[in-house]
All heavy atoms as an XYZ file, in Angstrom:
847
protein
N       0.830     -1.198      0.000
C       0.000      0.000      0.000
C       0.876      1.264      0.000
O       0.569      2.201     -0.713
C      -0.919     -0.054      1.236
C      -1.914      1.055      1.277
S      -3.122      0.859     -0.033
C      -4.219      2.149      0.356
N       1.940      1.295      0.792
C       2.831      2.459      0.845
C       3.477      2.714     -0.514
O       3.654      3.848     -0.912
C       3.945      2.253      1.875
C       3.548      2.579      3.270
C       3.511      4.057      3.429
C       3.478      4.389      4.902
N       3.030      5.715      5.138
N       3.822      1.641     -1.227
C       4.471      1.782     -2.520
C       3.554      2.482     -3.523
O       3.981      3.324     -4.291
C       4.868      0.406     -3.037
C       5.688      0.461     -4.301
C       6.179     -0.884     -4.641
N       7.248     -1.182     -3.682
C       8.257     -1.970     -3.928
N       8.328     -2.594     -5.070
N       9.199     -2.186     -3.048
N       2.282      2.191     -3.484
C       1.302      2.832     -4.363
C       1.175      4.314     -4.005
O       1.103      5.168     -4.883
C      -0.064      2.122     -4.278
C       0.042      0.719     -4.879
C      -1.139      2.924     -4.988
C      -1.182     -0.121     -4.672
N       1.198      4.627     -2.712
C       1.080      6.016     -2.284
C       2.289      6.827     -2.729
O       2.152      7.957     -3.188
C       0.930      6.086     -0.760
C      -0.394      5.560     -0.265
C      -0.460      5.521      1.244
O       0.557      5.608      1.920
N      -1.666      5.367      1.778
N       3.462      6.233     -2.601
C       4.680      6.938     -3.018
C       4.652      7.155     -4.532
O       4.985      8.225     -5.029
C       5.937      6.163     -2.583
C       6.065      6.213     -1.058
C       7.191      6.726     -3.242
C       7.146      5.342     -0.487
N       4.212      6.149     -5.275
C       4.117      6.274     -6.730
C       3.118      7.366     -7.099
O       3.363      8.162     -8.005
C       3.711      4.944     -7.357
C       3.844      4.983     -8.856
C       3.659      3.651     -9.530
N       3.463      2.560     -8.633
C       2.669      1.520     -8.872
N       1.999      1.469     -9.994
N       2.544      0.540     -8.015
N       1.985      7.425     -6.402
C       0.995      8.470     -6.668
C       1.564      9.853     -6.378
O       1.307     10.808     -7.104
C      -0.275      8.240     -5.851
C      -1.081      7.067     -6.345
O      -0.897      6.606     -7.468
N      -1.966      6.569     -5.500
N       2.327      9.949     -5.311
C       2.944     11.221     -4.958
C       3.929     11.655     -6.046
O       3.914     12.800     -6.496
C       3.676     11.119     -3.610
O       2.744     10.742     -2.613
C       4.321     12.438     -3.231
N       4.783     10.742     -6.457
C       5.750     11.064     -7.508
C       5.053     11.417     -8.812
O       5.484     12.325     -9.524
C       6.716      9.896     -7.705
C       7.686      9.630     -6.552
C       8.490      8.371     -6.816
C       8.599     10.817     -6.331
N       3.974     10.726     -9.122
C       3.207     11.033    -10.330
C       2.625     12.439    -10.260
O       2.697     13.200    -11.234
C       2.078     10.008    -10.527
O       2.652      8.711    -10.628
C       1.277     10.305    -11.780
N       2.067     12.804     -9.110
C       1.473     14.138     -8.959
C       2.534     15.227     -9.081
O       2.333     16.233     -9.770
C       0.751     14.243     -7.622
N       3.679     15.022     -8.429
C       4.759     16.010     -8.496
C       5.286     16.107     -9.928
O       5.524     17.198    -10.445
C       5.883     15.657     -7.500
C       7.102     16.524     -7.720
C       5.386     15.803     -6.072
N       5.445     14.973    -10.602
C       5.915     14.985    -11.990
C       4.928     15.695    -12.899
O       5.315     16.426    -13.810
C       6.125     13.554    -12.484
O       7.116     12.927    -11.721
N       3.648     15.485    -12.665
C       2.618     16.131    -13.476
C       2.649     17.644    -13.315
O       2.601     18.386    -14.297
C       1.238     15.589    -13.101
C       0.085     15.997    -13.995
C       0.296     15.430    -15.395
C      -1.217     15.492    -13.431
N       2.783     18.098    -12.082
C       2.867     19.545    -11.833
C       4.113     20.108    -12.519
O       4.063     21.162    -13.164
C       2.878     19.852    -10.321
C       3.227     21.298    -10.057
C       1.531     19.522     -9.703
N       5.232     19.401    -12.418
C       6.462     19.853    -13.068
C       6.337     19.911    -14.577
O       6.772     20.861    -15.215
N       5.728     18.892    -15.157
C       5.539     18.864    -16.603
C       4.634     20.002    -17.066
O       4.899     20.646    -18.086
C       4.963     17.523    -17.035
N       3.573     20.257    -16.327
C       2.678     21.359    -16.677
C       3.397     22.697    -16.585
O       3.208     23.576    -17.421
C       1.446     21.357    -15.771
C       0.454     20.221    -16.007
C      -0.627     20.232    -14.927
C      -0.162     20.314    -17.375
N       4.216     22.834    -15.576
C       4.968     24.080    -15.402
C       5.925     24.291    -16.574
O       5.992     25.369    -17.151
C       5.730     24.050    -14.083
C       6.636     25.223    -13.890
C       6.116     26.485    -13.669
C       8.005     25.080    -13.936
C       6.945     27.575    -13.493
C       8.832     26.152    -13.766
C       8.309     27.400    -13.548
N       6.647     23.259    -16.932
C       7.637     23.384    -17.999
C       6.968     23.669    -19.338
O       7.385     24.550    -20.084
C       8.506     22.118    -18.075
C       9.424     22.060    -16.849
C       9.342     22.089    -19.343
C      10.139     20.751    -16.676
N       5.904     22.945    -19.670
C       5.248     23.158    -20.958
C       4.467     24.462    -20.991
O       4.365     25.086    -22.033
C       4.301     21.992    -21.302
O       3.327     21.865    -20.261
C       5.059     20.700    -21.461
N       3.947     24.890    -19.863
C       3.180     26.126    -19.826
C       4.036     27.359    -19.979
O       3.566     28.406    -20.405
N       5.289     27.270    -19.662
C       6.175     28.438    -19.689
C       7.241     28.319    -20.767
O       8.275     28.947    -20.687
C       6.838     28.611    -18.326
S       5.676     28.894    -16.997
N       7.008     27.515    -21.782
C       8.017     27.283    -22.809
C       8.072     28.408    -23.839
O       8.843     28.334    -24.772
C       7.749     25.950    -23.503
N       7.281     29.470    -23.687
C       7.212     30.525    -24.680
C       8.360     31.500    -24.663
O       8.514     32.290    -25.574
N       9.189     31.505    -23.670
C      10.282     32.448    -23.607
C      10.916     32.426    -22.239
O      10.625     31.552    -21.420
N      11.790     33.388    -21.959
C      12.438     33.408    -20.648
C      11.421     33.674    -19.537
O      10.474     34.431    -19.711
C      13.458     34.540    -20.754
C      13.015     35.364    -21.908
C      12.229     34.479    -22.820
N      11.640     33.035    -18.418
C      10.718     33.175    -17.291
C      11.005     34.456    -16.519
O      12.160     34.830    -16.332
C      10.872     31.983    -16.344
C      10.535     30.607    -16.907
C      10.816     29.533    -15.870
C       9.095     30.546    -17.332
N       9.949     35.098    -16.066
C      10.117     36.256    -15.189
C      10.404     35.751    -13.786
O      10.216     34.567    -13.475
C       8.846     37.123    -15.169
O       7.784     36.359    -14.578
C       8.453     37.579    -16.567
N      10.828     36.641    -12.929
C      11.084     36.286    -11.537
C       9.804     35.795    -10.882
O       9.827     34.847    -10.091
C      11.649     37.506    -10.781
O      12.810     37.970    -11.485
C      12.028     37.156     -9.367
N       8.689     36.401    -11.219
C       7.393     35.989    -10.668
C       7.069     34.554    -11.076
O       6.639     33.743    -10.265
C       6.299     36.934    -11.147
C       4.928     36.631    -10.608
C       3.872     37.592    -11.153
N       4.200     38.966    -10.834
C       4.354     39.934    -11.754
N       4.198     39.680    -13.024
N       4.650     41.158    -11.382
N       7.291     34.231    -12.350
C       7.008     32.880    -12.843
C       7.942     31.849    -12.217
O       7.510     30.738    -11.892
C       7.129     32.847    -14.366
C       6.045     33.630    -15.071
C       6.320     33.842    -16.542
O       7.471     33.695    -16.992
O       5.357     34.173    -17.256
N       9.205     32.216    -12.051
C      10.140     31.296    -11.397
C       9.708     31.018     -9.965
O       9.730     29.870     -9.511
C      11.553     31.883    -11.401
C      12.198     31.918    -12.757
C      13.549     32.604    -12.677
C      14.125     32.860    -14.038
N      15.375     33.621    -13.967
N       9.326     32.064     -9.242
C       8.868     31.894     -7.865
C       7.627     31.026     -7.790
O       7.513     30.155     -6.924
N       6.694     31.244     -8.713
C       5.468     30.445     -8.724
C       5.782     28.985     -9.021
O       5.232     28.083     -8.381
C       4.493     31.006     -9.762
N       6.666     28.742     -9.956
C       7.027     27.371    -10.307
C       7.732     26.644     -9.184
O       7.411     25.495     -8.862
N       8.685     27.316     -8.576
C       9.407     26.705     -7.453
C       8.455     26.445     -6.300
O       8.488     25.390     -5.669
C      10.590     27.600     -7.028
C      11.656     27.600     -8.121
C      11.178     27.137     -5.701
C      12.730     28.648     -7.934
N       7.577     27.396     -6.023
C       6.598     27.223     -4.950
C       5.644     26.072     -5.233
O       5.329     25.273     -4.342
N       5.197     25.963     -6.483
C       4.265     24.886     -6.842
C       4.929     23.521     -6.715
O       4.344     22.589     -6.146
C       3.744     25.091     -8.264
N       6.139     23.398     -7.223
C       6.836     22.114     -7.131
C       7.167     21.754     -5.687
O       6.966     20.612     -5.258
C       8.107     22.146     -7.976
C       7.901     22.211     -9.484
C       9.225     22.370    -10.204
C       7.168     20.978     -9.971
N       7.676     22.718     -4.944
C       7.989     22.459     -3.531
C       6.740     22.137     -2.731
O       6.727     21.211     -1.904
N       5.672     22.895     -2.970
C       4.420     22.651     -2.259
C       3.822     21.302     -2.600
O       3.294     20.598     -1.733
N       3.901     20.913     -3.874
C       3.377     19.608     -4.287
C       4.177     18.477     -3.643
O       3.600     17.477     -3.197
C       3.400     19.483     -5.802
N       5.488     18.639     -3.582
C       6.324     17.606     -2.968
C       6.012     17.458     -1.478
O       5.789     16.348     -0.987
C       7.797     17.948     -3.176
N       5.986     18.588     -0.778
C       5.693     18.535      0.659
C       4.263     18.058      0.885
O       4.005     17.225      1.766
C       5.930     19.916      1.319
C       5.441     19.936      2.749
C       7.407     20.272      1.259
N       3.324     18.561      0.094
C       1.937     18.131      0.226
C       1.765     16.651     -0.047
O       0.985     15.965      0.619
N       2.504     16.128     -1.027
C       2.450     14.700     -1.315
C       2.976     13.862     -0.178
O       2.417     12.810      0.168
N       4.052     14.313      0.437
C       4.627     13.590      1.581
C       3.671     13.613      2.759
O       3.388     12.584      3.380
C       5.999     14.188      1.961
C       7.014     13.901      0.843
C       6.485     13.632      3.292
C       8.304     14.683      0.970
N       3.139     14.791      3.064
C       2.182     14.896      4.167
C       0.917     14.101      3.845
O       0.383     13.382      4.692
C       1.847     16.372      4.467
C       0.715     16.490      5.459
C       3.080     17.102      4.978
N       0.452     14.197      2.604
C      -0.744     13.467      2.199
C      -0.566     11.968      2.279
O      -1.490     11.234      2.642
N       0.648     11.488      1.962
C       0.872     10.042      2.038
C       0.860      9.558      3.479
O       0.507      8.415      3.749
C       2.180      9.657      1.351
O       3.288     10.143      2.061
N       1.206     10.424      4.404
C       1.169     10.044      5.820
C      -0.256      9.836      6.306
O      -0.489      9.043      7.219
C       1.865     11.108      6.669
N      -1.211     10.529      5.700
C      -2.614     10.377      6.104
C      -3.419      9.567      5.095
O      -4.634      9.466      5.209
C      -3.286     11.755      6.350
C      -2.639     12.473      7.512
C      -3.269     12.604      5.098
N      -2.732      9.014      4.079
C      -3.400      8.128      3.145
C      -3.947      8.780      1.889
O      -4.657      8.139      1.127
N      -3.632     10.052      1.633
C      -4.141     10.742      0.439
C      -3.025     11.563     -0.209
O      -3.060     12.793     -0.194
C      -5.305     11.662      0.817
C      -6.459     10.954      1.426
N      -7.306     10.160      0.696
C      -6.890     10.893      2.711
C      -8.230      9.658      1.493
N      -7.990     10.076      2.728
N      -2.047     10.875     -0.823
C      -0.907     11.618     -1.374
C      -1.279     12.510     -2.550
O      -0.732     13.607     -2.685
C       0.069     10.522     -1.807
C      -0.778      9.315     -2.000
C      -1.906      9.434     -1.014
N      -2.201     12.069     -3.387
C      -2.597     12.893     -4.534
C      -3.256     14.181     -4.104
O      -2.958     15.260     -4.611
N      -4.176     14.075     -3.150
C      -4.854     15.269     -2.648
C      -3.862     16.191     -1.942
O      -3.906     17.414     -2.108
C      -5.983     14.877     -1.701
N      -2.961     15.599     -1.181
C      -1.947     16.404     -0.491
C      -1.062     17.144     -1.477
O      -0.743     18.321     -1.280
N      -0.661     16.455     -2.543
C       0.187     17.093     -3.558
C      -0.562     18.214     -4.258
O       0.000     19.282     -4.522
C       0.671     16.056     -4.568
N      -1.839     17.981     -4.554
C      -2.630     19.015     -5.243
C      -2.818     20.242     -4.351
O      -2.645     21.382     -4.798
C      -3.983     18.453     -5.656
N      -3.164     20.008     -3.103
C      -3.360     21.135     -2.172
C      -2.041     21.851     -1.923
O      -1.963     23.085     -1.983
C      -3.989     20.640     -0.854
C      -5.422     20.151     -1.114
C      -3.968     21.732      0.209
C      -6.037     19.389      0.046
N      -0.990     21.081     -1.667
C       0.326     21.691     -1.441
C       0.824     22.447     -2.653
O       1.413     23.523     -2.533
N       0.578     21.898     -3.843
C       0.993     22.585     -5.068
C       0.274     23.903     -5.251
O       0.874     24.906     -5.630
N      -1.028     23.903     -4.960
C      -1.797     25.149     -5.079
C      -1.345     26.198     -4.091
O      -1.173     27.372     -4.436
N      -1.138     25.782     -2.845
C      -0.663     26.735     -1.829
C       0.743     27.222     -2.143
O       1.045     28.413     -1.998
C      -0.711     26.088     -0.441
C      -2.097     25.784      0.111
C      -1.994     25.011      1.418
C      -2.889     27.060      0.311
N       1.599     26.292     -2.585
C       2.961     26.676     -2.955
C       2.997     27.612     -4.147
O       3.801     28.538     -4.202
N       2.099     27.384     -5.094
C       2.005     28.257     -6.261
C       1.679     29.681     -5.830
O       2.332     30.643     -6.258
C       0.936     27.740     -7.219
C       0.628     28.613     -8.433
C       1.792     28.555     -9.411
C      -0.640     28.143     -9.109
N       0.681     29.819     -4.974
C       0.293     31.158     -4.507
C       1.402     31.838     -3.731
O       1.730     33.009     -3.961
N       2.000     31.096     -2.795
C       3.075     31.685     -1.984
C       4.284     32.026     -2.851
O       4.886     33.103     -2.707
C       3.473     30.718     -0.871
N       4.648     31.133     -3.760
C       5.790     31.387     -4.643
C       5.555     32.575     -5.553
O       6.467     33.357     -5.814
N       4.318     32.724     -6.037
C       4.006     33.867     -6.904
C       4.114     35.172     -6.126
O       4.599     36.177     -6.659
C       2.611     33.713     -7.498
N       3.672     35.179     -4.868
C       3.779     36.402     -4.057
C       5.234     36.776     -3.811
O       5.623     37.944     -3.947
C       3.057     36.211     -2.722
C       1.532     36.209     -2.779
C       0.954     35.863     -1.406
C       1.007     37.540     -3.249
N       6.038     35.783     -3.455
C       7.461     36.055     -3.218
C       8.129     36.500     -4.521
O       8.887     37.477     -4.543
C       8.159     34.804     -2.636
C       9.669     34.983     -2.604
C       7.641     34.506     -1.237
N       7.827     35.799     -5.623
C       8.397     36.173     -6.920
C       7.998     37.566     -7.344
O       8.788     38.306     -7.931
N       6.748     37.957     -7.047
C       6.277     39.293     -7.385
C       7.064     40.353     -6.621
O       7.445     41.384     -7.187
C       4.784     39.410     -7.085
C       4.201     40.711     -7.591
O       4.379     41.012     -8.785
O       3.569     41.432     -6.783
N       7.307     40.094     -5.341
C       8.096     41.043     -4.545
C       9.521     41.156     -5.090
O      10.068     42.261     -5.203
C       8.135     40.604     -3.076
C       6.800     40.702     -2.382
C       6.309     42.134     -2.301
O       7.045     43.038     -1.947
N       5.056     42.340     -2.652
N      10.124     40.029     -5.431
C      11.482     40.049     -5.974
C      11.527     40.746     -7.331
O      12.460     41.495     -7.620
C      12.021     38.622     -6.093
C      12.280     37.902     -4.775
C      12.658     36.452     -5.025
C      13.352     38.607     -3.965
N      10.512     40.520     -8.159
C      10.470     41.178     -9.469
C      10.304     42.686     -9.302
O      10.916     43.469    -10.033
C       9.348     40.610    -10.322
C       9.370     41.159    -11.734
C       8.447     40.397    -12.663
O       7.971     39.324    -12.338
N       8.211     40.953    -13.827
N       9.500     43.108     -8.337
C       9.354     44.533     -8.067
C      10.672     45.167     -7.667
O      11.016     46.268     -8.110
N      11.427     44.450     -6.829
C      12.744     44.953     -6.418
C      13.691     45.009     -7.615
O      14.444     45.971     -7.764
C      13.336     44.062     -5.319
C      14.658     44.558     -4.782
C      14.552     45.908     -4.117
O      13.626     46.172     -3.375
N      15.504     46.776     -4.377
N      13.648     43.987     -8.474
C      14.477     44.000     -9.686
C      14.131     45.203    -10.564
O      15.020     45.857    -11.109
C      14.277     42.717    -10.501
C      14.924     41.500     -9.865
O      15.742     41.666     -8.936
O      14.598     40.381    -10.305
N      12.841     45.500    -10.699
C      12.410     46.641    -11.513
C      12.912     47.952    -10.918
O      13.370     48.836    -11.645
C      10.894     46.673    -11.643
C      10.359     45.537    -12.485
O      11.088     44.903    -13.235
N       9.073     45.261    -12.356
N      12.815     48.087     -9.595
C      13.324     49.312     -8.949
C      14.831     49.440     -9.134
O      15.344     50.532     -9.413
C      12.958     49.319     -7.467
C      11.481     49.618     -7.214
C      11.163     49.795     -5.739
N      11.337     48.569     -4.966
C      10.439     47.587     -4.876
N       9.297     47.684     -5.521
N      10.676     46.522     -4.147
N      15.557     48.334     -9.002
C      17.009     48.368     -9.202
C      17.353     48.777    -10.628
O      18.283     49.558    -10.852
C      17.630     47.004     -8.891
C      17.653     46.702     -7.411
O      17.491     47.581     -6.574
N      17.832     45.436     -7.087
N      16.613     48.252    -11.607
C      16.860     48.605    -12.998
C      16.628     50.101    -13.216
O      17.424     50.767    -13.888
C      15.971     47.779    -13.931
C      16.124     48.184    -15.370
C      17.212     47.744    -16.115
C      15.206     49.045    -15.971
C      17.370     48.135    -17.437
C      15.362     49.431    -17.288
C      16.440     48.973    -18.009
O      16.600     49.368    -19.308
N      15.541     50.635    -12.659
C      15.247     52.061    -12.821
C      16.336     52.922    -12.187
O      16.745     53.937    -12.756
C      13.886     52.389    -12.213
C      12.723     51.827    -13.005
C      11.396     51.969    -12.274
O      11.353     52.310    -11.098
N      10.302     51.694    -12.981
N      16.821     52.517    -11.015
C      17.889     53.273    -10.359
C      19.176     53.213    -11.173
O      19.865     54.224    -11.336
C      18.121     52.736     -8.947
C      17.014     53.089     -7.981
C      17.188     52.438     -6.623
O      17.980     51.520     -6.458
N      16.446     52.920     -5.649
N      19.505     52.034    -11.694
C      20.704     51.906    -12.523
C      20.596     52.759    -13.778
O      21.571     53.386    -14.198
C      20.941     50.440    -12.913
C      21.413     49.584    -11.751
O      21.824     50.142    -10.716
O      21.350     48.340    -11.889
N      19.406     52.784    -14.367
C      19.189     53.594    -15.563
C      19.364     55.080    -15.247
O      19.984     55.817    -16.014
C      17.797     53.317    -16.135
C      17.611     53.945    -17.498
O      18.509     53.785    -18.351
O      16.557     54.594    -17.701
N      18.851     55.506    -14.112
C      18.999     56.906    -13.714
C      20.462     57.240    -13.446
O      20.948     58.317    -13.822
C      18.162     57.182    -12.459
C      18.131     58.637    -12.074
C      17.166     58.924    -10.931
O      16.248     58.117    -10.703
O      17.352     59.963    -10.286
N      21.194     56.335    -12.832
C      22.624     56.548    -12.589
C      23.368     56.681    -13.911
O      24.221     57.559    -14.074
C      23.207     55.398    -11.733
C      22.686     55.507    -10.300
C      24.731     55.404    -11.763
C      22.976     54.286     -9.448
N      23.051     55.830    -14.893
C      23.701     55.914    -16.207
C      23.400     57.252    -16.885
O      24.289     57.881    -17.466
C      23.254     54.759    -17.092
C      23.938     53.437    -16.810
C      23.620     52.389    -17.874
N      22.214     52.046    -17.901
C      21.638     51.125    -17.133
N      22.364     50.457    -16.263
N      20.344     50.861    -17.239
N      22.153     57.704    -16.806
C      21.794     58.990    -17.417
C      22.529     60.136    -16.721
O      23.026     61.062    -17.379
C      20.285     59.207    -17.350
C      19.506     58.397    -18.363
C      18.060     58.874    -18.498
N      17.385     59.094    -17.230
C      16.625     58.194    -16.596
N      16.440     57.012    -17.118
N      16.050     58.484    -15.449
N      22.592     60.092    -15.395
C      23.300     61.145    -14.653
C      24.782     61.159    -15.002
O      25.379     62.229    -15.172
C      23.115     60.964    -13.149
C      21.722     61.300    -12.681
O      20.973     61.985    -13.372
N      21.346     60.811    -11.515
N      25.384     59.970    -15.117
C      26.803     59.898    -15.465
C      27.038     60.436    -16.868
O      28.016     61.138    -17.119
C      27.320     58.459    -15.350
C      28.821     58.352    -15.554
C      29.598     59.136    -14.507
O      29.334     59.043    -13.318
N      30.558     59.935    -14.965
N      26.132     60.152    -17.788
C      26.262     60.677    -19.154
C      26.177     62.204    -19.143
O      26.926     62.879    -19.866
C      25.179     60.083    -20.054
N      25.300     62.758    -18.335
C      25.184     64.226    -18.229
C      26.438     64.826    -17.606
O      26.942     65.868    -18.049
C      23.943     64.598    -17.425
C      23.752     66.087    -17.233
C      23.557     66.862    -18.526
O      23.224     66.266    -19.568
O      23.746     68.100    -18.494
N      26.998     64.186    -16.592
C      28.241     64.662    -15.974
C      29.365     64.648    -17.001
O      30.131     65.619    -17.108
C      28.604     63.797    -14.743
C      27.629     64.080    -13.603
C      30.049     64.044    -14.302
C      27.732     63.105    -12.448
N      29.467     63.571    -17.756
C      30.508     63.484    -18.787
C      30.327     64.572    -19.842
O      31.296     65.178    -20.286
C      30.484     62.101    -19.448
C      30.911     60.986    -18.504
O      31.532     61.264    -17.461
O      30.589     59.815    -18.819
N      29.082     64.834    -20.248
C      28.814     65.870    -21.229
C      29.232     67.235    -20.689
O      29.883     68.027    -21.376
C      27.328     65.895    -21.597
C      26.993     66.874    -22.733
C      25.517     67.149    -22.838
N      24.979     67.869    -21.692
C      25.151     69.179    -21.448
N      25.870     69.914    -22.255
N      24.604     69.754    -20.398
N      28.888     67.516    -19.434
C      29.249     68.802    -18.833
C      30.757     68.935    -18.668
O      31.320     70.024    -18.872
C      28.543     68.964    -17.485
C      27.056     69.186    -17.617
C      26.358     69.286    -16.281
O      26.981     69.217    -15.226
N      25.042     69.441    -16.327
N      31.436     67.847    -18.343
C      32.891     67.887    -18.206
C      33.545     68.216    -19.554
O      34.478     69.033    -19.616
C      33.387     66.537    -17.678
C      34.884     66.524    -17.401
C      35.339     65.238    -16.736
N      34.814     65.219    -15.373
C      34.188     64.179    -14.821
N      34.016     63.069    -15.499
N      33.750     64.236    -13.579
N      33.030     67.598    -20.619
C      33.573     67.907    -21.946
C      33.324     69.371    -22.315
O      34.177     70.036    -22.898
C      32.952     66.975    -22.993
C      33.458     65.551    -22.948
C      32.994     64.736    -24.145
N      31.544     64.732    -24.315
C      30.713     63.860    -23.736
N      31.189     62.915    -22.942
N      29.416     63.923    -23.967
N      32.169     69.881    -21.965
C      31.834     71.277    -22.251
C      32.757     72.224    -21.489
O      33.233     73.228    -22.051
C      30.364     71.543    -21.901
C      29.899     72.951    -22.167
C      29.898     73.327    -23.639
O      29.942     72.442    -24.512
O      29.853     74.535    -23.921
N      33.024     71.926    -20.226
C      33.933     72.763    -19.432
C      35.326     72.746    -20.047
O      35.986     73.783    -20.178
C      33.962     72.281    -17.954
C      35.124     72.899    -17.189
C      32.649     72.588    -17.264
N      35.787     71.569    -20.454
C      37.106     71.473    -21.077
C      37.151     72.255    -22.386
O      38.141     72.923    -22.686
C      37.464     70.005    -21.323
C      37.756     69.254    -20.047
C      37.929     67.757    -20.270
O      37.933     67.310    -21.442
O      38.051     67.037    -19.269
N      36.097     72.189    -23.167
C      36.034     72.929    -24.424
C      36.095     74.433    -24.153
O      36.843     75.171    -24.815
C      34.750     72.595    -25.181
C      34.666     73.257    -26.559
C      33.322     73.040    -27.213
N      32.234     73.702    -26.497
C      31.935     75.001    -26.562
N      32.680     75.811    -27.308
N      30.919     75.509    -25.894
N      35.358     74.912    -23.161
C      35.352     76.340    -22.829
C      36.732     76.783    -22.335
O      37.182     77.889    -22.669
C      34.267     76.641    -21.795
C      32.832     76.518    -22.286
C      31.845     76.645    -21.126
C      32.542     77.557    -23.372
N      37.394     75.967    -21.555
C      38.732     76.302    -21.069
C      39.729     76.415    -22.221
O      40.573     77.302    -22.238
C      39.226     75.264    -20.076
C      38.629     75.393    -18.714
C      39.224     74.384    -17.757
N      38.663     74.546    -16.429
C      38.706     73.651    -15.487
N      39.349     72.498    -15.699
N      38.164     73.876    -14.315
N      39.614     75.488    -23.181
C      40.515     75.558    -24.334
C      40.282     76.826    -25.143
O      41.206     77.454    -25.620
C      40.325     74.321    -25.220
C      41.055     73.081    -24.727
C      41.071     71.992    -25.782
N      39.750     71.632    -26.265
C      38.953     70.702    -25.727
N      39.368     70.041    -24.661
N      37.773     70.444    -26.241
N      39.003     77.209    -25.287
C      38.685     78.417    -26.055
C      39.229     79.666    -25.377
O      39.622     80.617    -26.042
C      37.162     78.555    -26.221
C      36.569     77.597    -27.209
C      35.068     77.725    -27.322
O      34.477     78.583    -26.621
O      34.460     76.956    -28.095
N      39.236     79.685    -24.070
C      39.717     80.860    -23.318
C      41.214     80.785    -23.050
O      41.794     81.707    -22.477
C      38.970     80.956    -21.985
C      37.521     81.289    -22.170
C      36.852     81.477    -20.858
N      35.433     81.744    -21.062
C      34.496     81.448    -20.180
N      34.830     80.885    -19.045
N      33.249     81.720    -20.425
N      41.825     79.683    -23.385
C      43.270     79.535    -23.193
C      43.628     79.313    -21.737
O      44.698     79.738    -21.303
N      42.799     78.678    -20.981
C      43.054     78.473    -19.552
C      43.858     77.208    -19.280
O      44.048     76.858    -18.132
C      41.723     78.426    -18.789
C      40.986     79.738    -18.796
C      39.688     79.669    -18.028
O      39.425     78.674    -17.325
O      38.896     80.621    -18.132
N      44.301     76.507    -20.278
C      45.078     75.289    -20.036
C      46.492     75.564    -19.868
O      47.219     76.312    -20.216
C      44.866     74.290    -21.188
C      43.702     73.350    -20.905
C      42.460     73.579    -21.440
C      43.879     72.232    -20.089
C      41.408     72.720    -21.192
C      42.836     71.377    -19.843
C      41.603     71.618    -20.394
O      40.577     70.772    -20.156
């Protein structure tokens, strides 16, 4: 009986993994999608283990996968938001540095024109 439960658990986890991989095959994954996928797989695995202890590994994997998906998506969303803020700050730093370089060249040009070198 335990062998059947373990097989059911592995089948459920494999199914969730296969769905995740085929569902996201359209391009690079966002941080949110990675978090959701990791959460779903981890939740399904833990749910399957807990479910097998009470005699319902498939239900445990399904419930754990759903909860893990939600939690992983929330964490991934927060991380993606931070990545977006970091990108915006880096972009602003690059623009500011370009303006500083432009002004430095202008000052040097003015000094050469006035013979201050």
